[in-house]
DRENTORKOL-3810 file (N, C-alpha, C; in nm, 4 decimals):
REM DRENTORKOL-3810
@n.u->9.5170; n.v->8.1284; n.w->15.0712; ca.u->9.6297; ca.v->8.2342; ca.w->15.1415; c.u->9.7070; c.v->8.2782; c.w->14.9976
@n.u->9.7163; n.v->8.1698; n.w->14.9076; ca.u->9.8240; ca.v->8.2019; ca.w->14.7889; c.u->9.7656; c.v->8.2711; c.w->14.7122
@n.u->9.6347; n.v->8.2861; n.w->14.6566; ca.u->9.5504; ca.v->8.3250; ca.w->14.5957; c.u->9.5631; c.v->8.5110; c.w->14.6441
@n.u->9.5029; n.v->8.5162; n.w->14.7520; ca.u->9.5198; ca.v->8.6417; ca.w->14.7972; c.u->9.6680; c.v->8.7194; c.w->14.8049
@n.u->9.7457; n.v->8.6442; n.w->14.8465; ca.u->9.8805; ca.v->8.7108; ca.w->14.7891; c.u->9.9083; c.v->8.7463; c.w->14.6444
@n.u->9.8888; n.v->8.6738; n.w->14.5377; ca.u->9.9030; ca.v->8.6824; ca.w->14.4080; c.u->9.8204; c.v->8.7857; c.w->14.3709
@n.u->9.6477; n.v->8.8200; n.w->14.4277; ca.u->9.5614; ca.v->8.9206; ca.w->14.3926; c.u->9.6381; c.v->9.0437; c.w->14.4510
@n.u->9.6862; n.v->9.0575; n.w->14.5766; ca.u->9.7491; ca.v->9.1625; ca.w->14.6241; c.u->9.8648; c.v->9.2355; c.w->14.5439
@n.u->9.9363; n.v->9.1155; n.w->14.5020; ca.u->10.0704; ca.v->9.1700; ca.w->14.4141; c.u->10.0379; c.v->9.2059; c.w->14.3094
@n.u->9.9198; n.v->9.1375; n.w->14.2188; ca.u->9.8601; ca.v->9.1878; ca.w->14.1056; c.u->9.8178; c.v->9.3374; c.w->14.1166
@n.u->9.7473; n.v->9.3517; n.w->14.2273; ca.u->9.6862; ca.v->9.4910; ca.w->14.2463; c.u->9.8016; c.v->9.6081; c.w->14.2614
@n.u->9.8906; n.v->9.5580; n.w->14.3479; ca.u->10.0094; ca.v->9.6818; ca.w->14.3507; c.u->10.0514; c.v->9.7028; c.w->14.2362
@n.u->10.1137; n.v->9.6170; n.w->14.1575; ca.u->10.1763; ca.v->9.6091; ca.w->14.0174; c.u->10.1036; c.v->9.6993; c.w->13.9294
@n.u->9.9766; n.v->9.6744; n.w->13.9315; ca.u->9.8281; ca.v->9.7887; ca.w->13.8371; c.u->9.8471; c.v->9.9103; c.w->13.8657
@n.u->9.8207; n.v->9.9283; n.w->14.0252; ca.u->9.8087; ca.v->10.0780; ca.w->14.0812; c.u->9.9600; c.v->10.1391; c.w->14.0433
@n.u->10.0965; n.v->10.0944; n.w->14.0444; ca.u->10.2265; ca.v->10.1319; ca.w->13.9862; c.u->10.2141; c.v->10.1725; c.w->13.8517
@n.u->10.1578; n.v->10.0777; n.w->13.7691; ca.u->10.1513; ca.v->10.0906; ca.w->13.5993; c.u->10.0599; c.v->10.2595; c.w->13.5604
@n.u->9.9513; n.v->10.2026; n.w->13.6534; ca.u->9.8456; ca.v->10.3329; ca.w->13.6301; c.u->9.8939; c.v->10.4598; c.w->13.6354
@n.u->9.9510; n.v->10.4597; n.w->13.7962; ca.u->10.0501; ca.v->10.6138; ca.w->13.8119; c.u->10.1589; c.v->10.6444; c.w->13.7266
@n.u->10.2090; n.v->10.5775; n.w->13.6452; ca.u->10.3245; ca.v->10.5955; ca.w->13.5368; c.u->10.2705; c.v->10.6373; c.w->13.4125
@n.u->10.1572; n.v->10.5813; n.w->13.3916; ca.u->10.0838; ca.v->10.6071; ca.w->13.2498; c.u->9.9994; c.v->10.7200; c.w->13.2960
@n.u->9.9525; n.v->10.7565; n.w->13.3833; ca.u->9.9149; ca.v->10.8762; ca.w->13.4281; c.u->9.9590; c.v->10.9973; c.w->13.3960
@n.u->10.0894; n.v->10.9942; n.w->13.4670; ca.u->10.2176; ca.v->11.0893; ca.w->13.4525; c.u->10.2449; c.v->11.1035; c.w->13.3019
@n.u->10.2721; n.v->11.0246; n.w->13.2308; ca.u->10.3081; ca.v->11.0124; ca.w->13.1069; c.u->10.2099; c.v->11.0728; c.w->12.9787
@n.u->10.0706; n.v->11.0624; n.w->13.0576; ca.u->9.9787; ca.v->11.1395; ca.w->12.9758; c.u->9.9733; c.v->11.2665; c.w->12.9955
@n.u->10.0331; n.v->11.3477; n.w->13.0616; ca.u->10.0272; ca.v->11.4971; ca.w->13.0540; c.u->10.1384; c.v->11.5519; c.w->13.0188
@n.u->10.1230; n.v->11.5493; n.w->12.8429; ca.u->10.2371; ca.v->11.6290; ca.w->12.7758; c.u->10.2474; c.v->11.8252; c.w->12.8017
@n.u->10.3380; n.v->11.8579; n.w->12.7858; ca.u->10.3497; ca.v->12.0077; ca.w->12.8261; c.u->10.2672; c.v->12.0956; c.w->12.7256
@n.u->10.2152; n.v->12.0516; n.w->12.6532; ca.u->10.1671; ca.v->12.1670; ca.w->12.5504; c.u->10.0101; c.v->12.1497; c.w->12.5379
@n.u->9.9173; n.v->12.2409; n.w->12.5226; ca.u->9.7670; ca.v->12.2394; ca.w->12.5092; c.u->9.7481; c.v->12.3228; c.w->12.3901
@n.u->9.6416; n.v->12.2341; n.w->12.2984; ca.u->9.5877; ca.v->12.3314; ca.w->12.1844; c.u->9.4328; c.v->12.3883; c.w->12.2433
@n.u->9.4408; n.v->12.5151; n.w->12.2575; ca.u->9.2836; ca.v->12.5568; ca.w->12.3385; c.u->9.2319; c.v->12.5974; c.w->12.1558
@n.u->9.0857; n.v->12.5088; n.w->12.1382; ca.u->9.0512; ca.v->12.5449; ca.w->12.0325; c.u->8.9499; c.v->12.6578; c.w->12.0303
@n.u->8.9187; n.v->12.7101; n.w->11.9145; ca.u->8.8246; ca.v->12.8324; ca.w->11.8979; c.u->8.6908; c.v->12.7642; c.w->11.9556
@n.u->8.6304; n.v->12.6780; n.w->11.9717; ca.u->8.5267; ca.v->12.6305; ca.w->12.0526; c.u->8.5507; c.v->12.6255; c.w->12.2018
@n.u->8.6699; n.v->12.6519; n.w->12.2599; ca.u->8.6788; ca.v->12.6331; ca.w->12.3837; c.u->8.7242; c.v->12.5049; c.w->12.4645
@n.u->8.7612; n.v->12.4074; n.w->12.3601; ca.u->8.8229; ca.v->12.2621; ca.w->12.3899; c.u->8.9484; c.v->12.2756; c.w->12.4103
@n.u->9.0026; n.v->12.2052; n.w->12.5364; ca.u->9.1399; ca.v->12.1787; ca.w->12.5528; c.u->9.1863; c.v->12.0312; c.w->12.5179
@n.u->9.3065; n.v->12.0429; n.w->12.3999; ca.u->9.3591; ca.v->11.8944; ca.w->12.3783; c.u->9.4939; c.v->11.9119; c.w->12.4210
@n.u->9.5427; n.v->11.8435; n.w->12.5529; ca.u->9.6449; ca.v->11.8447; ca.w->12.5836; c.u->9.7317; c.v->11.7358; c.w->12.5537
@n.u->9.7968; n.v->11.7266; n.w->12.4408; ca.u->9.8640; ca.v->11.6325; ca.w->12.3740; c.u->9.9752; c.v->11.6398; c.w->12.2837
@n.u->10.0250; n.v->11.7449; n.w->12.3186; ca.u->10.1455; ca.v->11.7821; ca.w->12.2210; c.u->10.2898; c.v->11.7852; c.w->12.3130
@n.u->10.3949; n.v->11.7476; n.w->12.2625; ca.u->10.4968; ca.v->11.7228; ca.w->12.3278; c.u->10.6101; c.v->11.8580; c.w->12.3089
@n.u->10.5489; n.v->11.9077; n.w->12.2214; ca.u->10.6452; ca.v->12.0529; ca.w->12.1548; c.u->10.5427; c.v->12.1193; c.w->12.0988
@n.u->10.6133; n.v->12.2792; n.w->12.1172; ca.u->10.5071; ca.v->12.4185; ca.w->12.0681; c.u->10.4850; c.v->12.4029; c.w->11.9147
@n.u->10.5993; n.v->12.3173; n.w->11.8293; ca.u->10.5767; ca.v->12.3332; ca.w->11.7244; c.u->10.4795; c.v->12.2155; c.w->11.6584
@n.u->10.4536; n.v->12.1187; n.w->11.7542; ca.u->10.3754; ca.v->12.0170; ca.w->11.7334; c.u->10.2325; c.v->12.0674; c.w->11.7375
@n.u->10.2010; n.v->12.1622; n.w->11.8312; ca.u->10.1153; ca.v->12.2021; ca.w->11.8717; c.u->10.0574; c.v->12.3136; c.w->11.7582
@n.u->10.1544; n.v->12.3869; n.w->11.7122; ca.u->10.0889; ca.v->12.5091; ca.w->11.6207; c.u->10.0823; c.v->12.4324; c.w->11.4904
@n.u->10.1623; n.v->12.3034; n.w->11.4439; ca.u->10.1087; ca.v->12.2430; ca.w->11.3271; c.u->9.9346; c.v->12.2068; c.w->11.3240
@n.u->9.9432; n.v->12.1446; n.w->11.4180; ca.u->9.7933; ca.v->12.1016; ca.w->11.4350; c.u->9.6745; c.v->12.2017; c.w->11.4423
@n.u->9.7006; n.v->12.3445; n.w->11.4861; ca.u->9.6365; ca.v->12.4491; ca.w->11.4717; c.u->9.6112; c.v->12.5002; c.w->11.3417
@n.u->9.6759; n.v->12.4841; n.w->11.2769; ca.u->9.6853; ca.v->12.5664; ca.w->11.1543; c.u->9.5559; c.v->12.5007; c.w->11.0615
@n.u->9.4456; n.v->12.6063; n.w->11.0409; ca.u->9.3626; ca.v->12.6433; ca.w->10.9484; c.u->9.2486; c.v->12.6013; c.w->11.0544
@n.u->9.2847; n.v->12.5353; n.w->11.1669; ca.u->9.1306; ca.v->12.5185; ca.w->11.2559; c.u->9.1328; c.v->12.6248; c.w->11.3802
@n.u->9.2176; n.v->12.7425; n.w->11.3754; ca.u->9.1989; ca.v->12.8554; ca.w->11.4756; c.u->9.2361; c.v->12.8212; c.w->11.6264
@n.u->9.2014; n.v->12.8931; n.w->11.7297; ca.u->9.2704; ca.v->12.8536; ca.w->11.8567; c.u->9.4015; c.v->12.9180; c.w->11.8536
@n.u->9.4630; n.v->12.8604; n.w->12.0007; ca.u->9.5972; ca.v->12.8862; ca.w->12.0655; c.u->9.6534; c.v->12.8046; c.w->12.0932
@n.u->9.7871; n.v->12.7577; n.w->12.1419; ca.u->9.8562; ca.v->12.6935; ca.w->12.1732; c.u->9.9185; c.v->12.7532; c.w->12.3230
@n.u->9.9060; n.v->12.6661; n.w->12.4248; ca.u->9.9261; ca.v->12.7472; ca.w->12.5611; c.u->10.0102; c.v->12.5997; c.w->12.6605
@n.u->10.0938; n.v->12.6306; n.w->12.7414; ca.u->10.1604; ca.v->12.5352; ca.w->12.8023; c.u->10.0378; c.v->12.4955; c.w->12.8996
@n.u->10.0761; n.v->12.3457; n.w->12.9012; ca.u->10.0274; ca.v->12.2717; ca.w->13.0175; c.u->9.9990; c.v->12.2972; c.w->13.1567
@n.u->9.9129; n.v->12.3507; n.w->13.2193; ca.u->9.9068; ca.v->12.3849; ca.w->13.3608; c.u->9.9304; c.v->12.2537; c.w->13.4249
@n.u->9.9101; n.v->12.1620; n.w->13.3861; ca.u->9.8906; ca.v->12.0339; ca.w->13.4742; c.u->10.0236; c.v->11.9412; c.w->13.4559
@n.u->10.1181; n.v->12.0086; n.w->13.3591; ca.u->10.2517; ca.v->11.9366; ca.w->13.3430; c.u->10.3662; c.v->11.9925; c.w->13.4472
@n.u->10.4133; n.v->11.8618; n.w->13.5095; ca.u->10.5378; ca.v->11.9288; ca.w->13.5704; c.u->10.6586; c.v->11.8996; c.w->13.5445
@n.u->10.6575; n.v->11.8260; n.w->13.4588; ca.u->10.7973; ca.v->11.8118; ca.w->13.4136; c.u->10.8725; c.v->11.6866; c.w->13.4687
@n.u->10.9718; n.v->11.6503; n.w->13.4025; ca.u->11.0548; ca.v->11.5191; ca.w->13.4558; c.u->11.1225; c.v->11.5571; c.w->13.5976
@n.u->11.1264; n.v->11.5017; n.w->13.7017; ca.u->11.2063; ca.v->11.5653; ca.w->13.8258; c.u->11.3616; c.v->11.5503; c.w->13.7698
@n.u->11.4439; n.v->11.6962; n.w->13.8142; ca.u->11.5535; ca.v->11.7155; ca.w->13.7852; c.u->11.6539; c.v->11.6494; c.w->13.8845
@n.u->11.7674; n.v->11.5479; n.w->13.7932; ca.u->11.8264; ca.v->11.4840; ca.w->13.9073; c.u->11.9224; c.v->11.5890; c.w->14.0162
@n.u->11.9401; n.v->11.5478; n.w->14.1184; ca.u->12.0162; ca.v->11.6555; ca.w->14.2137; c.u->12.1228; c.v->11.6195; c.w->14.2057
@n.u->12.2118; n.v->11.7283; n.w->14.2270; ca.u->12.3604; ca.v->11.7405; ca.w->14.1859; c.u->12.4337; c.v->11.7161; c.w->14.3359
@n.u->12.5288; n.v->11.6374; n.w->14.3288; ca.u->12.6120; ca.v->11.6046; ca.w->14.4866; c.u->12.6584; c.v->11.7366; c.w->14.5044
@n.u->12.6326; n.v->11.7669; n.w->14.6296; ca.u->12.7583; ca.v->11.8755; ca.w->14.6933; c.u->12.9027; c.v->11.8932; c.w->14.6482
@n.u->12.9275; n.v->12.0125; n.w->14.6505; ca.u->13.0567; ca.v->12.0226; ca.w->14.6129; c.u->13.1686; c.v->11.9296; c.w->14.7161
@n.u->13.2676; n.v->11.8699; n.w->14.6657; ca.u->13.3446; ca.v->11.8061; ca.w->14.7544; c.u->13.4309; c.v->11.9127; c.w->14.8666
@n.u->13.4105; n.v->11.8605; n.w->14.9907; ca.u->13.4507; ca.v->11.9424; ca.w->15.1020; c.u->13.6242; c.v->11.9668; c.w->15.1347
@n.u->13.6609; n.v->12.0681; n.w->15.1549; ca.u->13.7876; ca.v->12.0639; ca.w->15.2284; c.u->13.8759; c.v->11.9704; c.w->15.3259
@n.u->13.9506; n.v->11.9036; n.w->15.2799; ca.u->13.9945; ca.v->11.8411; ca.w->15.4303; c.u->14.0354; c.v->11.9253; c.w->15.5287
@n.u->14.0947; n.v->12.0323; n.w->15.5043; ca.u->14.1568; ca.v->12.1412; ca.w->15.5889; c.u->14.0872; c.v->12.2550; c.w->15.5947
@n.u->14.0971; n.v->12.3391; n.w->15.7588; ca.u->13.9866; ca.v->12.3942; ca.w->15.7732; c.u->14.0676; c.v->12.5442; c.w->15.7645
@n.u->14.0200; n.v->12.6195; n.w->15.7278; ca.u->14.1407; ca.v->12.7654; ca.w->15.6805; c.u->14.0838; c.v->12.8915; c.w->15.8164
END
């Protein structure tokens, strides 16, 4: 019984790690080479443009990148008095 519990905990931890790694593996910029290959591994447009020099192709925003979740701002404080 203990082995099953440990295996289940390991599986859950592994799934959580893989999902986090998958999100991190989608940088915001892609280089589309002149041969039509898509390399989405650039964290900035400048980084993509530097790799493009001499090889042709163009840099494009990664359509699979959704960015980091923006923290929600708390609502403004409500007045204690009604007008």
